[in-house]
C-alpha distance (Angstrom), angle and dihedral (degrees) to the residues before:
residue distance angle dihedral
M1 . . .
P2 3.89 . .
L3 3.81 115.3 .
R4 3.83 91.4 -116.8
N5 3.77 92.6 55.0
L6 3.80 91.2 46.0
I7 3.72 91.8 52.2
L8 3.84 90.4 49.2
L9 3.75 92.4 49.2
L10 3.76 92.7 51.2
L11 3.88 89.7 49.0
G12 3.76 88.8 51.4
I13 3.73 92.7 51.3
A14 3.83 90.9 46.6
A15 3.79 88.7 52.2
L16 3.81 92.1 52.1
I17 3.77 90.8 50.2
A18 3.79 92.4 49.4
A19 3.82 95.6 41.6
P20 3.83 100.6 89.6
L21 3.79 95.6 41.9
G22 3.81 111.0 120.0
Q23 3.84 91.6 2.3
G24 3.78 127.6 126.9
N25 3.82 124.9 -112.7
Y26 3.77 93.4 -96.5
V27 3.77 95.6 54.8
I28 3.81 91.0 48.1
Y29 3.82 88.5 49.4
V30 3.82 88.5 55.1
L31 3.78 91.6 48.2
C32 3.89 89.9 49.2
S33 3.80 89.6 50.4
W34 3.81 89.5 51.2
L35 3.78 92.5 53.9
I36 3.85 92.2 45.2
F37 3.78 94.4 48.7
S38 3.77 89.0 46.4
I39 3.80 89.6 60.8
A40 3.83 90.3 49.2
A41 3.85 90.8 48.2
M42 3.82 91.1 49.6
G43 3.74 88.0 58.8
L44 3.80 93.5 49.6
N45 3.84 88.0 44.4
L46 3.81 89.6 59.3
T47 3.78 90.6 47.9
L48 3.80 97.5 42.7
G49 3.77 108.2 17.6
Y50 3.83 100.4 39.7
A51 3.85 103.5 25.8
G52 3.83 97.9 29.1
Q53 3.87 94.5 -129.4
V54 3.81 115.6 140.4
S55 3.82 115.2 -133.1
L56 3.75 128.8 178.2
A57 3.82 94.3 174.0
Q58 3.76 104.5 79.7
A59 3.81 92.9 110.0
A60 3.79 88.0 53.8
F61 3.71 91.8 57.8
M62 3.90 89.0 47.5
G63 3.79 85.1 56.3
I64 3.79 95.4 46.7
G65 3.88 88.9 50.2
A66 3.83 92.8 43.4
Y67 3.75 96.3 50.7
T68 3.87 93.6 39.8
S69 3.68 93.6 52.3
A70 3.87 93.7 41.9
L71 3.79 92.6 51.1
L72 3.75 92.4 48.1
T73 3.86 95.6 46.5
M74 3.84 91.3 46.4
A75 3.85 85.8 52.0
G76 3.80 90.2 57.6
W77 3.89 102.8 -90.2
H78 3.72 120.9 134.5
W79 3.81 117.9 -115.3
I80 3.78 90.7 -119.2
L81 3.79 88.5 63.4
A82 3.83 98.3 33.9
A83 3.80 94.8 53.4
P84 3.81 96.5 55.1
A85 3.84 88.2 47.3
A86 3.82 89.7 52.6
M87 3.79 89.1 49.0
A88 3.79 94.0 47.7
L89 3.93 89.8 51.0
C90 3.80 89.9 49.6
F91 3.80 90.4 47.1
V92 3.86 92.7 55.5
I93 3.86 92.5 43.4
G94 3.80 90.0 47.6
L95 3.80 89.2 49.3
L96 3.80 88.6 54.9
L97 3.78 93.2 44.7
G98 3.76 89.2 52.7
Y99 3.79 92.6 66.9
P100 3.82 94.6 79.3
A101 3.76 87.3 55.2
L102 3.75 86.8 66.3
R103 3.83 90.2 65.0
V104 3.83 107.2 24.8
Q105 3.74 129.5 45.1
H106 3.89 141.0 -170.1
H107 3.86 115.6 -3.8
F108 3.81 92.4 1.6
L109 3.83 88.6 57.7
A110 3.83 88.7 45.8
F111 3.84 89.8 56.5
V112 3.80 90.4 51.1
T113 3.85 93.1 52.2
L114 3.81 90.3 42.9
A115 3.85 90.2 56.3
F116 3.78 89.2 47.8
N117 3.88 91.3 53.0
T118 3.84 89.6 48.7
L119 3.86 89.5 48.8
V120 3.78 93.0 51.8
F121 3.82 90.9 48.6
L122 3.82 91.7 51.7
V123 3.81 91.5 50.2
L124 3.80 93.4 48.4
R125 3.91 89.6 50.0
N126 3.79 99.9 41.6
E127 3.83 104.3 38.1
E128 3.75 95.8 75.9
W129 3.74 95.5 164.2
L130 3.81 89.5 66.7
T131 3.79 109.8 23.0
G132 3.83 102.0 27.0
G133 3.77 90.3 -114.5
S134 3.77 117.4 -125.3
L135 3.80 90.9 -11.9
G136 3.81 91.4 62.7
L137 3.74 126.8 -160.6
V138 3.90 120.5 -51.4
G139 3.80 131.3 -168.9
I140 3.80 99.7 39.7
M141 3.77 104.9 170.2
R142 3.79 122.8 -137.7
P143 3.81 116.5 -123.3
S144 3.79 128.2 -105.9
F145 3.80 124.6 -152.2
L146 3.84 120.3 -159.2
G147 3.77 93.2 -35.4
F148 3.79 94.9 -37.9
D149 3.86 102.7 123.0
T150 3.85 114.2 -160.6
M151 3.79 94.0 -163.6
P152 3.79 91.9 102.5
Q153 3.81 108.5 80.6
I154 3.75 94.3 -126.1
H155 3.82 91.3 50.5
F156 3.82 90.8 53.1
Y157 3.74 90.3 50.5
Y158 3.84 93.1 56.1
F159 3.75 88.2 45.6
T160 3.76 90.3 52.7
L161 3.79 90.9 44.9
V162 3.79 91.1 54.7
V163 3.81 91.4 51.6
F164 3.78 90.0 46.1
L165 3.77 94.1 51.4
I166 3.87 92.0 48.7
V167 3.87 90.5 49.2
A168 3.82 91.3 47.3
A169 3.90 91.9 50.3
L170 3.69 91.5 48.9
F171 3.87 92.4 46.1
W172 3.77 88.8 49.0
G173 3.74 91.0 54.7
L174 3.80 93.7 45.3
V175 3.79 97.5 52.4
R176 3.87 89.2 49.3
S177 3.71 95.4 48.1
P178 3.81 126.4 86.2
W179 3.78 87.2 -91.4
G180 3.85 91.5 58.1
R181 3.82 89.9 50.4
A182 3.81 88.4 50.0
F183 3.78 90.1 50.7
R184 3.76 91.4 52.6
A185 3.81 91.3 47.8
L186 3.74 89.9 52.6
R187 3.84 90.7 52.6
E188 3.78 95.4 47.3
N189 3.78 101.9 44.5
P190 3.87 121.0 -14.4
I191 3.76 94.7 -170.8
R192 3.81 92.0 52.7
A193 3.74 89.6 44.7
N194 3.77 90.7 53.1
S195 3.77 90.8 48.2
L196 3.79 89.9 55.3
G197 3.76 93.2 53.8
V198 3.88 102.0 -94.2
D199 3.80 109.4 144.0
I200 3.82 94.3 -132.5
R201 3.79 93.1 -176.1
R202 3.85 91.9 57.8
M203 3.82 94.4 41.4
T204 3.83 92.5 50.1
L205 3.81 91.0 51.9
L206 3.85 91.9 46.2
A207 3.85 91.6 49.7
F208 3.78 89.6 56.5
A209 3.81 94.9 40.3
I210 3.92 97.1 48.1
G211 3.80 92.3 41.3
S212 3.80 90.2 49.8
S213 3.75 93.3 48.9
L214 3.76 90.9 54.8
G215 3.79 88.3 52.5
G216 3.80 87.5 53.4
L217 3.80 91.2 51.2
A218 3.83 89.2 51.7
G219 3.80 89.1 52.0
A220 3.76 91.3 49.4
L221 3.82 87.9 55.8
A222 3.81 94.0 43.3
A223 3.82 92.2 56.2
P224 3.82 99.2 62.1
L225 3.86 92.3 35.8
V226 3.76 91.9 65.8
Q227 3.84 96.0 20.3
F228 3.73 87.6 -144.7
I229 3.89 130.8 73.9
D230 3.83 131.8 -177.0
P231 3.87 131.9 171.4
P232 3.77 99.1 -99.2
A233 3.81 89.9 63.5
F234 3.92 88.2 69.1
S235 3.78 100.3 38.8
L236 3.83 126.6 130.9
V237 3.82 90.2 -89.6
H238 3.73 90.2 67.3
S239 3.80 92.1 47.2
L240 3.80 86.0 56.1
K241 3.80 90.6 47.9
I242 3.84 89.9 55.4
L243 3.73 89.9 47.0
L244 3.86 88.6 52.2
M245 3.86 88.2 52.1
V246 3.74 92.5 54.7
V247 3.79 95.8 44.8
V248 3.81 97.6 42.4
G249 3.75 92.7 45.7
G250 3.85 95.3 47.1
S251 3.69 123.5 -79.8
G252 3.82 113.1 -125.1
Y253 3.83 94.4 20.9
F254 3.75 122.1 109.9
F255 3.86 96.2 -132.1
G256 3.82 93.4 35.8
P257 3.91 97.4 94.8
I258 3.78 91.8 43.2
L259 3.78 92.4 55.0
G260 3.81 91.2 40.3
A261 3.74 91.7 52.2
G262 3.79 89.8 50.2
L263 3.81 90.1 51.9
V264 3.86 94.2 48.2
I265 3.80 97.5 41.0
V266 3.76 107.5 28.4
M267 3.80 104.0 30.7
P268 3.87 95.9 64.2
E269 3.89 87.9 57.2
F270 3.79 91.4 54.6
L271 3.80 91.2 51.7
R272 3.74 95.3 51.4
F273 3.85 90.2 100.0
T274 3.83 85.6 74.5
E275 3.91 87.3 64.7
G276 3.81 108.3 -159.4
Y277 3.77 95.5 10.1
Y278 3.80 101.1 60.6
L279 3.82 95.3 90.5
M280 3.78 90.9 50.8
I281 3.81 92.3 49.1
Y282 3.83 91.5 46.5
A283 3.81 92.4 48.5
A284 3.87 91.2 47.6
T285 3.77 91.8 50.6
V286 3.80 92.3 51.7
L287 3.83 91.9 47.4
V288 3.82 92.7 50.6
L289 3.75 91.4 47.4
M290 3.84 93.5 50.1
I291 3.85 93.6 46.6
F292 3.77 97.6 47.1
C293 3.77 99.0 31.7
P294 3.82 114.9 23.1
T295 3.84 91.0 173.3
G296 3.77 89.3 70.7
L297 3.76 132.8 -131.6
I298 3.77 95.1 -41.6
G299 3.79 90.4 48.9
L300 3.77 90.7 49.9
G301 3.74 91.9 51.3
K302 3.85 91.9 48.8
R303 3.79 90.3 47.9
I304 3.78 93.0 52.6
A305 3.88 92.1 45.2
G306 3.78 88.7 46.5
R307 3.82 92.3 57.3
F308 3.77 90.1 55.3
K309 3.85 95.8 42.2
G310 3.72 98.8 34.0
Q311 3.75 93.8 -119.4
R312 3.81 126.3 148.9
V313 3.82 126.0 -123.1
R314 3.78 114.5 -114.2
A315 3.81 105.3 -90.6
D316 3.80 93.0 -142.1
L317 3.82 91.3 58.8
K318 3.89 97.7 35.9
Q319 3.83 92.6 109.2
G320 3.78 99.4 36.2
A321 3.77 125.1 -131.3
Q322 3.72 114.7 -8.5
L323 3.82 110.6 -145.2
C-alpha cells in the first residue's frame, strides 16, 4: 500500500476512534448504526458490485442473523458463539438462494430475492412461538468480553468498531485475492470468464453466500444494539435502503458502501435543523447524485481526480450498478 494511502487509512481509523468522544447516547447510536449497516452494505457490494448479481434480500439476512443470535444469547449462549452460528445459517441460506441466479438474471433475479425477503418477513411476523410475532423479542443482552462490558453505549460503539475493522480487513483481502478477480470477471462477462476457466456456478453461489453471511453478522450486531427486534426492522424497505447505500456510495468500490451508509444513515441527522424539510432535501440530494453520477460518490471523486490527472474511469464501472 502506498505511504499516502496508509496515512489516510490511519487518519480515518483515528477519526472513527475519536468520533463518539463527548457525544450523547443518541449520536453514538447513530454511529453504531452506520458501522452496522456498512457491514451489511459490504456484503451486498460483494454480491452486486463485484459479482454483478442483483439482490433485494439483504435485510432478510440481517433479520435471520438478528433473530438467530438473539434466540441463542437469550438461551445462554455467548455472543461470540451465537454470531458465527447466525453467519453460518445465513451462509447456507444464501447458498440456496444463489441457485436461482444460475438460471435468471437482472430484474428477474431481483424479483426472486424480493419474494424471499417478503417470505422471511412473513415468517418472522407469523411464527409467534419462535420469534414473538409482531411484538418481537425484548431483553436481548449485550455481550461482555473478559470484563469489558458493552452495556454503556460508548463501549458498544468500540466493540462494533473492532468488528467493523476486522470485517473490512477481511473484505479488502477477499476482493484483491484470486476470488475477487473471479467475481469481477463474473460481473463483466460471464461467458468470457467461463472460457478462461472461472467456475461461474461456484462463484455465483459464493457471492450470494458470503454477502448473506455479512448481512447475518450485521443483524447479530443490530440485535444487542437496540436490545429489541421486530419483523418491520427487516422488511423490504430496509433492503432497498441497503441497496441505496451501495449504489450511492459506489457499487464495485471498496469504500463505496461505507460512504453510502454514511450518507443514508448520518446525513438525515445533520439535516434535522431544517425540521420538516430534511427528508425532501435528502431525497433531492440523492436524486441529483444518481442522475449526474450513477457511479456514486467514489465514482464522482475518481472522475474529478481523473480530470486533473488525465486518468480514465474504469470502463467496467462507467455506468454504475446495472440492476
